[in-house]
C-alpha positions in Angstrom: -15.7 10.7 41.7 -16.3 10.1 37.9 -13.6 8.4 35.9 -11.7 10.7 33.5 -13.0 10.7 29.9 -11.0 8.7 27.3 -10.5 8.9 23.6 -13.2 6.3 23.1 -15.7 8.6 24.9 -15.0 11.5 22.6 -15.2 9.2 19.6 -18.6 8.0 20.8 -19.9 11.5 21.4 -18.8 12.7 18.0 -20.0 9.7 16.2 -16.7 8.9 14.6 -14.0 6.2 14.9 -11.2 6.2 17.5 -8.7 6.6 14.6 -10.5 9.8 13.4 -10.3 11.4 16.9 -6.6 10.5 17.0 -6.0 12.3 13.6 -7.9 15.4 14.8 -6.0 15.4 18.1 -2.7 15.4 16.3 -3.7 17.7 13.4 -3.2 15.0 10.8 -4.7 15.4 7.3 -7.5 13.4 5.8 -10.5 14.5 8.0 -13.3 16.5 6.7 -13.8 20.0 8.2 -17.3 19.2 9.7 -15.9 16.1 11.3 -13.0 18.1 12.8 -15.6 20.5 14.2 -17.7 17.7 15.7 -14.7 16.2 17.4 -13.5 19.5 18.8 -17.0 20.4 20.0 -17.2 17.1 21.8 -13.8 17.8 23.5 -14.8 21.2 24.5 -18.2 20.1 26.0 -16.5 17.3 28.0 -13.4 19.3 29.0 -11.4 16.4 27.6 -7.8 16.1 28.7 -5.6 15.1 25.7 -3.3 12.9 27.8 -6.0 10.3 27.7 -5.1 9.5 24.1 -1.5 8.7 24.9 -2.5 6.5 27.8 -5.1 4.6 25.7 -2.6 4.0 22.9 0.0 2.7 25.4 -2.5 0.1 26.6 -3.3 -1.1 23.1 -2.1 -4.5 22.2 -0.2 -5.2 19.0 -2.0 -6.6 16.0 -0.9 -8.3 12.8 -2.6 -8.0 9.5 -1.9 -9.8 6.2 -2.6 -8.4 2.7 -3.0 -11.3 0.2 -2.1 -9.7 -3.1 -1.6 -10.9 -6.7 1.9 -12.1 -7.6 3.5 -10.8 -10.7 3.6 -7.4 -12.3 0.3 -5.6 -11.7 1.1 -1.9 -11.5 -2.2 -1.0 -9.7 -1.6 -3.6 -7.0 2.0 -2.4 -6.6 0.6 1.1 -6.0 -1.6 -0.3 -3.2 1.5 -1.9 -1.6 3.5 1.3 -1.9 0.8 3.2 -0.1 0.8 0.6 2.7 4.6 1.2 3.0 3.9 4.9 3.4 1.6 4.1 6.3 4.4 2.4 8.3 4.8 5.2 10.9 1.0 5.5 11.3 0.7 1.8 11.8 3.7 1.6 14.2 2.1 4.2 16.4 -0.9 1.9 16.7 1.2 -1.2 17.2 0.1 -2.7 13.9 2.2 -4.7 11.4 1.3 -5.7 7.9 2.6 -8.7 6.0 2.3 -8.8 2.2 1.5 -12.3 0.9 2.0 -12.5 -2.8 0.2 -15.4 -4.5 -1.6 -16.6 -7.7 -5.1 -15.2 -7.1 -6.2 -16.8 -10.4 -5.8 -20.3 -9.1 -8.4 -21.1 -6.5 -6.5 -24.0 -4.9 -3.4 -21.9 -4.5 -5.2 -18.9 -3.1 -7.3 -21.0 -0.7 -4.1 -22.7 0.6 -2.4 -19.4 1.2 -5.5 -18.2 3.2 -5.6 -21.4 5.2 -2.0 -20.9 6.1 -3.0 -17.7 7.8 -5.4 -19.3 10.2 -4.4 -18.6 13.8 -1.4 -16.4 12.7 -3.1 -13.0 12.1 -5.7 -10.8 13.5 -7.0 -9.6 10.1 -6.7 -10.3 6.4 -7.3 -8.1 3.3 -7.5 -10.3 0.2 -7.9 -9.7 -3.5 -10.1 -12.7 -3.8 -11.3 -15.1 -6.5 -15.0 -15.9 -6.1 -14.8 -19.7 -5.9 -16.1 -22.2 -3.4 -12.7 -23.2 -2.1 -11.8 -19.6 -1.6 -15.1 -18.9 0.2 -14.5 -21.8 2.5 -11.0 -20.6 3.3 -12.3 -17.1 4.1 -15.0 -18.6 6.3 -12.4 -20.7 8.2 -10.4 -17.5 8.9 -13.5 -15.8 10.2 -14.3 -18.9 12.4 -10.7 -18.6 13.8 -11.5 -15.0 15.0 -9.7 -13.1 12.2 -11.4 -10.1 10.6 -11.6 -10.3 6.8 -11.8 -7.5 4.2 -12.1 -8.3 0.5 -10.0 -5.8 -1.5 -10.8 -4.6 -5.1 -12.6 -7.9 -5.8 -15.4 -9.1 -3.5 -16.7 -12.5 -2.4 -20.1 -11.5 -1.0 -21.3 -15.0 -0.4 -18.5 -15.6 2.1 -18.6 -14.5 5.7 -16.1 -11.6 5.1 -16.8 -8.6 7.2 -16.4 -5.8 4.7 -15.6 -5.0 1.0 -13.2 -2.2 0.1 -13.5 -1.2 -3.5 -15.6 0.5 -6.2 -19.0 -0.5 -7.6 -17.6 -2.6 -10.4 -20.9 -2.9 -12.3 -21.1 0.9 -12.4 -17.5 1.0 -13.6 -18.3 -1.4 -16.4 -21.3 0.6 -17.4 -19.2 3.7 -17.6 -16.7 1.9 -19.8 -19.5 0.7 -22.1 -20.9 4.3 -22.4 -17.4 5.6 -23.2 -16.8 3.0 -25.9 -20.3 3.4 -27.3 -20.0 7.2 -27.5 -16.4 7.4 -28.7 -17.0 5.0 -31.6 -19.4 7.6 -33.0 -22.1 5.4 -34.4 -19.7 3.2 -36.4 -20.8 -0.4 -36.7 -18.3 -3.1 -35.8 -17.1 -5.5 -33.1 -15.9 -4.8 -29.6 -13.2 -6.9 -27.9 -13.1 -7.5 -24.2 -9.8 -8.6 -22.5 -10.3 -9.7 -18.9 -8.1 -11.2 -16.2 -10.6 -13.9 -15.2 -14.3 -14.4 -15.0 -13.6 -15.9 -11.6 -12.6 -12.4 -10.2 -15.9 -10.9 -9.3 -14.7 -7.4 -10.0 -13.9 -8.5 -13.6 -17.2 -10.4 -14.0 -19.2 -7.4 -12.7 -17.4 -5.0 -15.0 -18.1 -7.2 -18.0 -21.7 -7.5 -17.0 -22.1 -3.7 -16.7 -20.2 -3.1 -20.0 -22.2 -5.6 -22.1 -25.5 -4.4 -20.5 -24.9 -0.8 -21.8 -23.7 -1.9 -25.2 -26.6 -4.3 -25.8 -29.2 -1.7 -24.7 -27.8 1.5 -26.2 -25.3 0.7 -29.0 -26.8 -2.1 -31.0 -24.6 -1.3 -34.0 -21.8 -2.9 -31.9 -21.3 -6.6 -31.5 -19.4 -7.7 -28.4 -17.0 -10.5 -29.0 -16.5 -13.4 -26.6 -14.4 -12.4 -23.6 -10.7 -13.6 -23.6 -8.8 -14.0 -20.4 -5.3 -12.7 -20.2 -4.8 -13.3 -16.5 -3.5 -9.8 -16.1 -0.3 -10.9 -17.8 1.3 -8.7 -20.4 2.7 -11.5 -22.6 -0.5 -13.5 -22.5 -2.6 -10.5 -23.2 -0.4 -9.4 -26.1 -0.7 -12.9 -27.7 -4.5 -13.0 -27.3 -4.9 -9.5 -28.6 -2.8 -10.3 -31.7 -5.1 -13.2 -32.5 -8.2 -11.1 -32.1 -6.8 -8.4 -34.4 -5.9 -11.1 -37.0 -9.3 -12.8 -36.8 -11.5 -9.7 -36.8 -10.6 -6.8 -39.1 -13.7 -4.9 -38.0 -12.9 -4.3 -34.3 -13.8 -0.7 -33.5 -13.7 -0.8 -29.7 -11.7 -2.5 -27.0 -12.3 -2.8 -23.2 -9.4 -4.0 -21.1 -11.1 -5.0 -17.8 -8.0 -5.6 -15.7 -4.2 -5.4 -16.0 -2.0 -6.6 -18.9 -2.5 -3.2 -20.5 1.1 -2.9 -21.8 0.7 -6.2 -23.7 -2.6 -5.2 -25.2 -1.2 -1.9 -26.3 1.8 -3.5 -27.8 -0.3 -5.8 -30.0 -2.5 -2.8 -30.9 0.3 -0.5 -32.0 2.9 -2.7 -33.6 2.5 -2.9 -37.4 3.1 -6.6 -37.4 0.0 -7.3 -35.5 -2.1 -4.2 -35.3 -1.3 -2.7 -38.7 -1.4 0.7 -37.1 -5.0 0.2 -36.0 -4.6 1.9 -32.6 -5.9 5.1 -34.1 -9.0 3.4 -35.4 -9.9 1.4 -32.2 -11.4 3.1 -29.2 -9.5 1.7 -26.2 -10.8 2.0 -22.6 -9.2 0.4 -19.6 -8.7 0.7 -15.9 -6.4 2.5 -13.3 -4.0 5.4 -13.7 -0.5 3.8 -13.8 2.8 4.7 -15.5 1.7 2.6 -18.4 -1.8 3.9 -18.8 -0.6 7.5 -18.3 1.8 7.2 -21.3 -0.9 5.5 -23.4 -3.4 8.3 -22.7 -0.8 10.9 -23.6 0.1 9.1 -26.8 -3.5 8.8 -27.8 -3.4 5.0 -27.8 -5.9 4.8 -24.9 -9.0 7.0 -24.9 -10.1 6.8 -21.3 -9.3 5.1 -18.0 -11.8 4.1 -15.3 -9.8 5.1 -12.2 -9.9 4.2 -8.5 -7.6 5.6 -5.8 -5.1 3.0 -4.7 -4.0 5.1 -1.7 -7.6 5.4 -0.5 -8.1 1.7 -0.8 -4.9 0.9 1.1 -5.8 3.3 3.9 -9.4 2.2 4.0 -8.5 -1.5 4.3 -6.2 -0.9 7.2 -8.7 1.4 8.9 -11.5 -1.0 8.5 -9.5 -4.0 9.8 -8.4 -1.9 12.8 -11.9 -0.8 13.6 -13.2 -4.3 13.2 -10.5 -5.7 15.5 -11.3 -3.0 18.1 -15.0 -3.4 17.8 -15.5 0.2 16.7 -18.1 1.5 14.2 -17.1 2.1 10.6 -17.5 5.6 9.1 -19.1 4.5 5.8 -18.8 7.9 4.1 -15.0 7.9 4.7 -14.5 4.4 3.4 -16.6 4.8 0.1 -14.3 4.4 -2.9 -15.1 6.7 -5.8 -15.0 6.0 -9.5 -13.2 8.6 -11.7 -13.0 8.9 -15.5 -9.6 10.0 -16.6 -8.6 11.1 -20.1 -5.6 12.8 -21.5 -7.0 16.2 -20.7 -7.6 15.7 -17.0 -4.7 13.4 -16.1 -3.9 13.9 -12.4 
């Protein structure tokens, strides 16, 4: 007598992950219509008995994941953490737990030490990573210990990490360069760049894409040396004040990471900016409470957006699939770049 089919058999026949079959089985949102059809067709062809799903989940062992995130006030990272909280019931049903580890991701020694502390303690790690030799070594040690590693938002491709969850940051920087170039309307002048750190690969790649477009297509603009605000509002405000005092011909500004509130404060206060917000094209990243207000007030012109909920869900799904030895559904995990202005704020 043949053994009864299981949830894994249906997932294999439909060419999807176990988690996707589970969502279809329980009518949960987030699955494309053609994927739902494929899964249901596989169930029908195989005369699948739904009780197999419950028995398989009951046999599943518990797993523990850690999300290593930047300490401090970074509104986008806080959004990712909030979406992880919203997944609590979903994770509990799969016997998953997630620990948030807040640390200084700008200091390679501190970040590497926090990663090393996780060796042998967790089944998987999602990390907002600094691209540095000591951090790469710590990631490799975690992989050697058997943990599954996902880099989140910022990648370390030379490490042995298993997967990267995030946008194409070079493309994001190129989009920012095109926006600044077009919105300045042919005016000559200088363009300032405020970054968190060159050591964060997402910031380095965005800067590369941005300067590539400006140099090739908007030669009337001169890009100033990058200043690093470490995604801190106070530090970013101080550095922006100095730039505005030193260069009276700034016509464009690209804020590569966080610290947006500090940059905007320096730009709008008469003491430092002399009311120059209306004369400077300001492009940044991520739709947050701060950037939403700045877009509505006309201080910011555009935001390059990525979906924090998608990134949170994708990181957990990918870690779970890796831990279970299941294939990844690449189309489902691709993170999209959006351009948001005042007129299309979500």
